[in-house]
C-alpha positions in Angstrom: -69.6 44.0 27.1 -67.1 45.1 29.8 -68.7 47.8 32.0 -67.3 49.7 35.0 -70.0 50.9 37.4 -68.9 53.5 39.9 -71.0 53.6 43.1 -72.5 50.8 45.2 -75.4 52.9 46.3 -79.0 51.9 45.6 -78.9 53.0 42.0 -75.5 51.4 41.4 -76.5 48.1 43.1 -79.8 47.9 41.2 -78.0 48.6 37.9 -75.3 46.1 38.7 -77.9 43.4 39.4 -79.7 44.1 36.2 -76.7 44.0 34.0 -74.9 41.1 35.7 -77.9 38.9 34.9 -77.4 39.6 31.2 -73.9 38.1 30.8 -72.0 41.4 30.9 -68.5 41.6 32.5 -69.2 44.0 35.4 -66.7 45.6 37.7 -68.2 47.7 40.6 -66.1 50.4 42.3 -66.8 51.9 45.7 -65.0 52.8 48.9 -67.5 50.8 50.9 -65.9 47.3 51.3 -69.0 45.9 53.0 -71.4 47.0 50.3 -69.1 45.5 47.7 -68.8 42.2 49.6 -72.6 41.9 49.9 -73.1 42.4 46.2 -70.2 40.1 45.2 -71.7 37.3 47.3 -74.9 37.4 45.3 -73.7 38.3 41.8 -71.0 37.2 39.4 -69.1 40.5 39.3 -65.7 42.0 40.0 -65.2 44.6 42.7 -62.6 47.2 43.5 -62.5 49.1 46.8 -61.4 52.7 46.4 -62.3 56.2 45.4 -64.1 55.9 42.1 -62.4 58.9 40.4 -58.8 58.1 41.4 -56.7 57.1 38.3 -55.0 54.1 40.1 -58.4 52.8 41.2 -59.8 53.1 37.7 -56.8 51.4 36.3 -57.1 48.5 38.8 -60.8 48.2 37.8 -59.8 47.7 34.1 -60.6 51.1 32.6 -57.9 50.5 30.0 -60.1 48.0 28.1 -63.6 48.8 29.4 -66.3 49.4 26.8 -68.3 51.7 29.0 -68.1 53.6 32.3 -71.2 54.4 34.3 -70.7 56.9 37.1 -73.6 56.8 39.5 -72.1 57.8 42.9 -74.0 60.2 45.1 -71.5 63.0 44.3 -71.9 64.8 41.0 -68.4 66.1 41.2 -66.9 62.6 41.7 -68.9 61.3 38.7 -67.7 64.1 36.5 -64.1 63.8 37.5 -64.2 60.0 37.0 -65.5 60.5 33.4 -62.7 63.1 32.8 -60.0 60.7 34.1 -61.4 57.7 32.2 -61.3 59.7 28.9 -58.0 61.5 29.5 -55.9 58.5 30.7 -57.8 55.5 29.3 -59.8 56.7 26.3 -62.9 54.8 27.6 -65.3 54.9 24.6 -68.6 55.6 26.4 -69.1 57.5 29.6 -72.5 57.8 31.3 -72.8 60.2 34.2 -75.5 60.6 36.8 -76.0 64.2 37.8 -78.5 65.4 40.5 -78.0 69.2 40.7 -80.2 71.1 38.3 -77.5 73.7 37.9 -75.2 71.1 36.2 -78.0 69.5 34.2 -79.4 72.8 32.8 -76.0 74.2 31.7 -75.4 74.0 28.0 -72.0 73.4 26.4 -70.7 71.8 29.6 -70.3 68.3 28.3 -68.4 66.9 25.3 -64.9 65.7 24.4 -63.8 69.4 24.2 -65.2 70.1 27.6 -66.2 67.6 30.3 -66.0 64.3 28.3 -69.4 62.8 29.2 -71.4 61.1 26.4 -74.7 60.7 28.3 -76.0 62.7 31.3 -78.7 60.9 33.4 -80.6 63.1 35.9 -82.8 61.0 38.3 -84.6 64.2 39.4 -85.5 65.1 35.8 -86.6 61.5 35.0 -88.8 61.2 38.2 -90.4 64.6 37.8 -91.3 63.9 34.1 -92.7 60.5 35.2 -94.9 62.2 37.9 -96.0 64.9 35.4 -97.2 62.1 33.0 -99.2 60.5 35.8 -100.8 63.8 36.7 -101.9 64.3 33.1 -103.6 60.9 33.1 -105.7 60.5 36.3 -106.2 56.9 37.2 -103.0 55.7 35.5 -100.3 53.7 37.4 -97.5 54.2 34.9 -97.2 56.2 31.7 -94.4 55.6 29.3 -93.5 57.6 26.2 -92.2 56.1 23.0 -91.5 57.5 19.6 -91.1 61.0 20.9 -94.3 60.8 22.8 -96.5 59.8 19.8 -97.0 56.3 21.3 -97.7 55.7 25.0 -97.7 52.5 27.1 -100.1 52.9 30.0 -100.8 50.7 33.1 -104.1 51.0 34.8 -106.0 48.8 37.3 -109.2 47.4 35.9 -112.2 48.4 38.1 -115.7 47.3 38.4 -117.9 49.4 36.2 -115.4 49.6 33.3 -117.3 48.5 30.1 -114.6 45.9 29.2 -114.1 44.5 32.7 -115.4 40.9 32.7 -115.2 40.7 28.9 -112.8 39.3 26.4 -110.1 41.6 25.0 -111.3 41.1 21.4 -114.4 43.2 22.3 -112.2 46.3 22.4 -112.7 46.8 18.7 -116.4 46.5 18.9 -116.6 49.0 21.8 -114.2 51.4 20.1 -114.3 50.9 16.3 -112.4 54.1 15.6 -109.6 53.5 18.2 -106.8 51.0 17.7 -105.0 49.6 20.8 -103.2 46.5 21.9 -103.1 45.0 25.4 -99.4 44.2 25.9 -99.6 42.4 29.2 -101.8 41.8 32.2 -100.5 41.3 35.7 -103.0 39.3 37.8 -102.2 39.0 41.5 -98.6 39.8 40.7 -98.2 37.2 38.0 -97.9 38.1 34.2 -100.5 36.9 31.7 -99.7 37.2 27.9 -103.1 38.3 26.6 -104.9 36.6 23.7 -108.1 37.6 22.0 -110.2 35.4 24.4 -108.4 36.6 27.6 -111.0 38.0 30.0 -110.1 41.2 31.8 -110.9 40.7 35.5 -111.5 43.3 38.2 -108.2 44.1 39.9 -106.0 43.2 36.9 -103.1 45.6 36.2 -103.5 46.1 32.4 -100.7 47.4 30.2 -102.0 48.7 26.9 -100.4 50.6 24.1 -102.0 53.2 21.8 -101.5 56.5 20.0 -101.3 59.3 22.5 -104.6 60.8 21.4 -106.4 57.5 22.1 -105.1 56.8 25.6 -108.1 58.3 27.5 -110.6 56.5 25.3 -109.0 53.1 26.1 -108.7 53.9 29.8 -112.5 54.6 30.0 -113.1 51.0 28.9 -111.2 49.7 31.9 -112.3 51.9 34.8 -114.5 54.8 35.5 -113.3 58.1 34.1 -111.3 60.0 36.7 -111.9 63.8 36.9 -108.9 65.9 35.8 -106.7 66.9 38.7 -106.7 70.6 39.7 -105.0 71.0 43.0 -101.7 69.3 43.9 -99.5 69.5 47.0 -95.8 68.6 46.8 -94.0 67.7 50.0 -90.3 68.4 49.6 -88.6 71.2 47.8 -85.3 69.5 46.8 -84.2 69.1 43.2 -87.1 66.7 42.3 -89.8 68.8 44.0 -88.5 72.0 42.5 -88.3 70.5 39.0 -91.8 69.0 39.2 -93.3 72.2 40.4 -91.7 74.1 37.5 -93.1 71.5 35.1 -96.7 71.6 36.3 -97.4 74.9 38.0 -98.8 76.4 34.7 -101.4 73.7 34.6 -102.4 72.9 38.2 -102.9 74.9 41.3 -99.6 73.9 42.9 -98.4 74.2 46.5 -95.1 73.0 47.9 -94.1 72.4 51.5 -90.4 72.6 52.4 -88.9 72.4 55.9 -85.7 74.4 55.2 -86.3 78.1 55.5 -83.4 79.2 53.2 -84.5 76.7 50.6 -88.0 78.1 50.8 -86.8 81.6 49.9 -84.9 80.3 46.9 -87.9 78.3 45.7 -90.2 81.3 46.1 -87.8 83.3 43.9 -87.5 80.7 41.2 -91.0 79.3 40.9 -93.6 81.5 39.2 -97.1 80.6 40.5 -96.4 77.8 43.0 -97.3 78.7 46.6 -94.2 77.8 48.7 -94.9 77.0 52.3 -92.3 76.7 55.1 -93.1 73.8 57.4 -93.2 70.1 58.0 -95.3 68.1 55.6 -96.3 65.7 58.4 -97.7 68.5 60.5 -101.5 68.0 60.7 -102.1 71.7 61.3 -100.3 72.8 58.1 -102.1 70.2 56.1 -105.4 71.3 57.4 -104.6 75.0 56.8 -103.7 74.2 53.2 -106.9 72.3 52.5 -105.6 68.8 52.3 -109.2 67.5 52.2 -109.7 69.4 48.9 -106.3 68.3 47.4 -106.5 66.1 44.4 -103.0 64.8 44.6 -100.5 64.7 47.5 -96.9 64.0 46.2 -94.2 63.2 48.8 -90.7 63.8 47.3 -88.4 64.3 50.2 -85.1 62.3 50.5 -86.4 60.3 53.4 -88.5 57.2 52.7 -90.0 57.0 56.2 -91.0 60.7 56.1 -92.5 60.3 52.7 -94.6 57.2 53.7 -95.8 58.8 57.0 -96.8 62.1 55.5 -98.5 60.3 52.6 -100.5 58.1 55.0 -101.5 61.2 57.0 -102.5 63.1 53.9 -104.6 60.2 52.6 -106.4 59.8 56.0 -107.0 63.6 56.1 -108.8 63.6 52.7 -106.3 63.8 49.9 -107.9 62.0 46.9 -104.7 60.5 45.5 -101.3 60.0 47.1 -98.0 59.4 45.2 -94.9 58.6 47.2 -91.2 58.6 46.3 -89.5 55.5 47.8 -85.9 54.7 47.4 -85.9 51.4 49.3 -87.1 48.7 46.8 -88.3 46.5 49.7 -90.9 49.2 50.6 -92.3 49.7 47.2 -94.5 46.6 46.9 -95.3 46.8 50.6 -97.0 50.2 50.4 -98.5 50.5 46.9 -102.1 49.7 46.4 -103.1 50.4 50.0 -103.6 53.9 51.3 -100.7 54.9 49.0 -101.9 54.9 45.5 -98.6 55.0 43.6 -95.1 54.3 44.9 -92.4 55.8 42.7 -89.0 54.1 42.6 -86.3 56.5 41.4 -83.9 53.6 40.9 -86.2 51.8 38.4 -87.0 55.1 36.7 -83.3 55.9 36.3 -82.2 52.4 35.3 -84.7 52.4 32.4 -82.9 55.5 31.0 -79.5 53.9 31.6 -80.5 50.7 29.8 -81.3 52.6 26.6 -77.6 53.4 26.3 -76.5 49.8 27.1 -78.8 47.6 25.0 -77.2 46.1 21.9 -78.8 46.7 18.5 -80.3 50.1 17.8 -82.4 50.5 21.0 -83.4 54.1 21.5 -85.8 53.8 24.5 -86.1 51.5 27.5 -88.5 51.5 30.4 -88.4 49.3 33.4 -91.8 48.1 34.5 -93.3 46.5 37.5 -90.3 47.5 39.7 -87.9 45.8 37.3 -89.9 42.6 36.7 -90.7 43.5 33.1 -89.3 45.8 30.4 -90.6 47.8 27.4 -88.2 48.9 24.7 -88.2 50.8 21.4 -85.9 49.3 18.7 -85.2 50.5 15.2 -85.2 48.0 12.4 -82.3 48.2 10.0 -81.1 46.2 7.0 -83.2 44.2 4.5 -84.6 40.7 4.1 -81.2 39.2 3.7 -79.5 40.9 6.7 -82.3 41.4 9.2 -84.3 38.9 11.2 -87.3 41.3 11.3 -87.3 43.5 8.1 -89.6 42.2 5.4 -91.4 39.8 7.8 -95.0 40.0 9.0 -95.3 40.2 12.7 -96.9 36.8 13.0 -93.7 35.3 11.3 -91.2 36.9 13.6 -89.6 34.4 16.0 -90.2 36.3 19.2 -88.8 34.9 22.4 -91.4 33.6 24.9 -93.0 36.3 27.0 -92.4 39.0 24.3 -95.0 40.9 22.4 -94.8 43.7 19.8 -97.2 46.5 20.7 -96.9 49.1 18.0 -94.7 50.5 15.2 -94.0 54.1 14.3 -93.4 54.4 10.5 -92.8 57.9 9.0 -94.6 59.5 11.9 -97.6 57.2 11.6 -98.6 55.0 14.5 -99.4 51.4 13.6 -100.8 49.3 16.4 -99.4 45.8 16.0 -101.5 43.3 14.0 -100.3 39.9 12.7 -100.3 40.9 9.0 -98.2 44.1 9.4 -94.8 43.7 7.6 -91.8 45.4 9.3 -89.9 47.8 7.1 -86.5 49.4 7.4 -86.3 52.3 9.9 -89.5 51.2 11.6 -89.5 52.0 15.3 -90.8 48.8 17.0 -92.2 48.9 20.5 -91.8 45.6 22.4 -93.0 44.4 25.8 -91.1 41.7 27.7 -92.4 40.0 30.8 -89.3 37.8 31.0 -86.2 40.0 31.2 -83.9 37.0 30.7 -85.0 37.1 27.1 -83.6 40.5 26.4 -80.4 39.3 24.7 -82.6 37.3 22.2 -84.6 40.5 21.4 -81.4 42.5 21.0 -80.1 39.9 18.5 -83.3 40.2 16.5 -82.5 43.8 15.8 -78.8 43.4 15.1 -77.9 43.5 11.4 -76.0 40.7 9.8 -72.5 41.4 8.5 -73.5 41.1 4.9 -75.3 44.5 5.4 -71.9 46.2 5.6 
C-alpha cells in the first residue's frame, strides 16, 4: 500500500516506523529536514521536505497515485487543508486526519466529500481520555481495551501475591470460577512474552493479559490480585483538551478536581464543566496539593503537555500520599523508565493514537486495533467473511486454523453473544474474532487469513 504520512512529529515518526516494518511504501512529508534525515537513515522510506498542505509538495510526494494520506502534523488547520487539497487535486481515495481541538471534533456535518473531505478523524485527546476513563473504572488494571462495541474487554493486570491463582497453573481458572469463561491471551514476564498453555504457572509480578466478557472482568481480576477499592476522588493536573475531555467524562461518577496554571483557561473550564472543581495553580506546588487533600486522593492524573512537568508533579503527588498515579508521557524513551516505580501507569498518547490509526490501515476486514506494551504487541478485531471454499478461517475449528507463531485467538462475538476461545469452536461467517499478537512482524500473515479468496466474488 502506498501511504503518505504528513508530519514527522512523535506521532508521525512512530506511525512511520510501524508501517515501514510491514512492507508498505511510505513517503513522509515535513518541513524539518533534520527530522526527515534521521528517520530515513533508520527506515526504508521516501521523504519530501516542504509544507505538508502545499499542492506542489503533495504532488512531489506522489499524491497522484497514493492509496492513503494520513495527516498528523501538530496543526489541525494544516491537516484539514492537506486532506482538502489531496481530494480536490489528486482524488486520494482515503484521507485520515488527526485533530486535537475539541471544537473541530465535536462539530457535526463538518467532514465528508461534500464538506471537508476527511474519511476518518482521529482525536488523540479523545482516545487518551477514553483510555484513562477505562482505567479509572477498573482499579488495579494497567490497560483496558474494548472490542465488539465494549462487549468484550482485554485487560492487563500485574499478578500480586495473595491472588488465588498466583503460583498456580492457568487451567485452574475454570475450577476457581466455574461460571466465568476467560482466556489468558499472553503473559509478559520480566519484559519477555510467554504464550500461555494450560500448565503455565502464573508468577508474582507477571503482567497478565486476559480476555473476557465485560461483566466477568472484575471476577477474573480478583483471581490475580487483591481486589482494589473503587476510586472515589481524582485530581487532574492540566486543563488542556485532554484534561477537559477527561473531566467531562468522569465528573458524574467521581469527585473530580482539576488544576490548571492558566487563569483564562480556568475560567473557561469552570463555565464548561458541571461538577468538577477547577483550581488555578501549579500542580507541582506542594501547598496546593496539601490544601486539596492529596493524601486522600485515590488517583492523581498528570495530563499537561510537558513530560517533565508531568513526571515531577506525579512523583510529588505519590510521595505526598496519592494512592495511584497516572502520567501522560509523549517521549517513548521515558515510558518504560518510569512505569512500575512510583508512577503506577505511564500513558503514551502516540501508542494510543497509533492503535486507532492502524484499524483503518490493516488489510482484510479489521475493525479494531490496539497497540500493547508500548507497541511491542498488538490486539485486533477482524470479521470473518466468505465460506469454506473462499476463507482460511470460516468453517474451521480454532485448533485447525494455521495461526502464525506468537498469535492467539482470545474470543469471538457471534450475534451479540460472547464466545471465549476454545479449540472446538468453529468460526462462522460474520464472526468478530479477537486476536492477540506478541510478534508484530506476523501481522501480514494474520491479515491474509481474513482476506477472502477471489472465488467469493
